[in-house]
Backbone bond lengths (Angstrom), bond angles and torsions (degrees), N, CA, C in turn:
res aa  C-N    CA-C-N  psi(-1)  N-CA   C-N-CA  omega(-1)  CA-C   N-CA-C  phi
1 M - - - 1.442 - - 1.526 108.71 -
2 P 1.349 117.82 131.02 1.475 119.58 -178.21 1.515 112.28 -67.96
3 E 1.323 114.16 151.78 1.461 121.15 175.18 1.517 109.19 -74.49
4 L 1.311 117.52 133.93 1.458 122.57 177.22 1.519 109.52 -122.19
5 T 1.336 115.44 142.51 1.453 121.28 179.36 1.514 108.38 -129.63
6 A 1.318 117.29 132.88 1.461 122.37 172.89 1.523 107.52 -98.14
7 V 1.342 115.89 138.30 1.451 121.03 173.79 1.531 108.01 -126.41
8 C 1.316 114.84 136.84 1.461 122.20 177.02 1.518 106.07 -114.47
9 T 1.336 117.19 112.22 1.456 120.56 -174.96 1.526 110.90 -132.23
10 P 1.337 116.63 151.48 1.462 120.61 176.93 1.531 110.23 -75.12
11 N 1.345 115.40 150.88 1.453 120.69 176.61 1.524 112.37 -88.92
12 S 1.312 118.07 0.14 1.456 123.20 174.38 1.518 108.51 -149.65
13 Y 1.306 115.55 161.51 1.462 120.17 -179.20 1.526 108.47 -68.19
14 P 1.335 118.68 131.02 1.473 121.78 -178.58 1.543 112.93 -65.49
15 H 1.329 115.73 147.00 1.463 122.16 171.48 1.526 108.19 -68.79
16 E 1.316 117.19 173.62 1.463 122.06 179.56 1.517 112.11 -57.59
17 D 1.359 117.48 -30.01 1.466 120.93 -179.23 1.534 111.80 -85.84
18 G 1.333 117.84 3.39 1.457 122.49 178.18 1.511 114.43 90.42
19 R 1.312 118.19 -9.54 1.466 122.95 -178.41 1.522 110.56 -75.31
20 V 1.333 116.82 143.46 1.465 121.69 175.97 1.536 109.19 -117.84
21 E 1.310 115.37 154.08 1.462 120.04 -176.31 1.522 113.45 -97.81
22 H 1.299 119.80 -20.40 1.458 121.34 -171.95 1.519 113.30 -115.35
23 G 1.318 116.62 22.04 1.457 120.96 174.90 1.515 114.70 76.53
24 Y 1.292 113.42 -170.02 1.470 123.02 -178.22 1.516 109.12 -127.31
25 Q 1.307 115.83 169.57 1.452 120.69 169.57 1.524 109.60 -143.56
26 L 1.292 114.48 148.63 1.456 122.60 172.53 1.515 108.30 -104.11
27 N 1.295 117.25 129.06 1.455 121.76 173.32 1.517 108.64 -122.77
28 V 1.309 116.40 137.24 1.453 122.40 172.15 1.533 105.53 -103.46
29 L 1.322 115.81 123.94 1.468 122.32 -176.97 1.521 110.33 -114.39
30 D 1.352 115.69 145.25 1.453 119.55 174.71 1.523 109.57 -89.65
31 E 1.341 117.23 -174.65 1.459 122.47 -176.23 1.534 112.34 -58.62
32 G 1.340 116.52 -32.52 1.450 120.82 179.92 1.516 113.52 -88.57
33 L 1.320 117.63 9.39 1.455 126.69 -179.90 1.543 113.15 69.09
34 A 1.327 116.57 19.12 1.462 119.95 172.65 1.526 108.84 -77.23
35 V 1.308 116.72 142.41 1.472 121.64 179.94 1.524 109.00 -76.00
36 V 1.333 115.79 122.81 1.463 122.98 178.96 1.526 109.97 -93.71
37 A 1.346 116.76 -36.11 1.465 122.09 -179.48 1.525 108.84 -155.91
38 T 1.342 115.42 150.00 1.457 121.30 177.41 1.533 108.90 -134.12
39 V 1.304 116.17 137.57 1.466 122.34 174.24 1.517 106.02 -123.66
40 E 1.332 116.68 116.39 1.471 121.70 178.04 1.520 109.72 -83.72
41 L 1.310 116.02 136.15 1.467 122.43 -179.90 1.535 108.57 -131.33
42 P 1.342 116.60 66.66 1.464 121.06 -172.03 1.526 114.53 -67.41
43 H 1.311 118.30 -19.90 1.462 122.41 -178.16 1.533 112.86 -86.25
44 W 1.310 118.45 -10.53 1.468 121.22 -178.74 1.522 110.56 -73.28
45 T 1.342 116.39 136.29 1.461 121.42 172.62 1.519 111.57 -108.20
46 S 1.353 116.03 -11.00 1.465 122.38 174.41 1.531 106.60 -151.21
47 C 1.308 115.65 163.66 1.480 120.61 -175.55 1.530 109.99 -86.75
48 D 1.298 116.93 123.47 1.458 124.63 176.12 1.529 107.01 -108.99
49 L 1.315 117.14 101.00 1.464 120.79 -171.58 1.532 113.21 -67.63
50 D 1.339 117.77 -30.93 1.458 119.39 176.10 1.528 110.07 -67.24
51 E 1.336 115.81 -42.28 1.475 119.48 176.80 1.531 110.77 -66.22
52 A 1.331 116.75 -37.26 1.467 120.75 178.58 1.526 109.11 -60.23
53 A 1.322 117.92 -42.45 1.474 121.69 178.62 1.531 109.97 -62.10
54 R 1.324 117.42 -39.54 1.464 120.87 178.60 1.518 111.10 -64.74
55 H 1.325 116.98 -43.44 1.462 121.33 178.66 1.536 110.89 -63.70
56 L 1.325 116.60 -38.81 1.475 120.79 176.44 1.517 109.82 -61.08
57 S 1.318 116.74 -43.23 1.469 120.93 179.54 1.513 110.44 -61.48
58 E 1.328 117.87 -42.55 1.465 121.51 177.74 1.540 111.19 -62.23
59 A 1.329 116.55 -28.79 1.467 121.93 179.63 1.523 112.34 -86.82
60 G 1.361 117.93 -1.11 1.449 121.11 177.93 1.506 117.21 97.54
61 F 1.341 116.34 19.35 1.468 121.26 -178.74 1.517 110.31 -129.37
62 E 1.321 116.18 158.74 1.453 120.77 175.22 1.521 108.80 -137.40
63 L 1.330 114.87 150.88 1.464 118.48 175.24 1.521 107.44 -59.90
64 H 1.306 116.62 145.34 1.462 121.66 -176.23 1.528 109.80 -54.27
65 P 1.328 117.51 122.77 1.471 119.94 179.00 1.522 110.94 -55.72
66 G 1.307 116.04 136.86 1.469 121.05 178.11 1.506 114.53 84.90
67 A 1.337 118.20 3.46 1.464 120.40 -179.47 1.525 109.68 -69.30
68 E 1.332 115.39 143.15 1.462 120.85 179.28 1.531 109.78 -81.54
69 D 1.322 116.23 158.25 1.480 122.85 175.40 1.519 112.69 53.25
70 G 1.316 118.02 37.17 1.452 120.67 179.11 1.515 113.86 76.92
71 G 1.329 116.79 -4.07 1.459 121.12 177.00 1.508 115.49 93.90
72 W 1.328 119.35 -20.26 1.451 122.31 -177.24 1.521 111.48 -88.92
73 S 1.341 116.84 142.53 1.469 121.18 173.09 1.521 108.54 -136.59
74 P 1.334 118.32 148.85 1.458 120.78 178.72 1.523 111.49 -59.06
75 A 1.333 115.45 142.09 1.472 121.52 178.06 1.520 108.48 -150.89
76 G 1.313 116.82 102.84 1.457 120.00 -178.95 1.513 110.75 61.32
77 L 1.337 117.39 -126.05 1.464 122.18 178.85 1.513 112.64 -85.57
78 G 1.335 117.72 -2.14 1.468 120.33 -176.50 1.509 112.03 -134.16
79 Y 1.325 114.03 -143.51 1.468 121.68 -177.03 1.516 108.52 -140.74
80 R 1.339 115.33 159.16 1.453 120.86 177.13 1.511 109.70 -138.30
81 A 1.323 115.47 156.52 1.471 120.75 178.54 1.519 108.83 -156.13
82 A 1.311 115.95 145.15 1.473 121.02 172.34 1.533 107.24 -72.52
83 V 1.320 116.41 136.35 1.453 121.03 178.67 1.518 110.27 -132.48
84 A 1.332 114.09 165.10 1.464 121.65 176.10 1.513 107.69 -134.56
85 R 1.315 115.91 154.96 1.464 119.88 175.46 1.541 107.83 -71.24
86 L 1.309 115.02 140.88 1.467 120.41 174.40 1.527 108.62 -67.57
87 S 1.307 117.62 146.46 1.454 121.43 177.41 1.517 109.60 -55.44
88 G 1.299 116.46 131.47 1.456 121.70 179.43 1.506 114.11 86.25
89 A 1.355 119.22 -6.14 1.463 121.21 177.75 1.511 109.36 -79.30
90 A 1.302 116.22 142.96 1.470 121.32 -179.30 1.499 111.54 -77.59
C-alpha cells in the first residue's frame, strides 16, 4: 500500500498574528507527491487540526492509526500527517 501524506496549508501568507485571508486547503499526496485528494477550506482563518481530521475522514482518509500527538506535525507554514484510506474508500 502506498504511503500517503496529508498537508494542511494556508492559501495566503499569514499575517503577524497568524491569521490568513484566503483560507486553507488539505491535500493528500502519494509517495511521488502527486495530489490524490484536495479539500478546500476557504472560510478558515487559522488551522484547526481536529476539524482537518474530520474533513479528511469525509474525503475517505484517516490519520495513520497509532500516530503520536494526534498525527499532525508542523511543516513550513502548515502541518502534515501520515494518512491511510478508510476501509471501503476508492
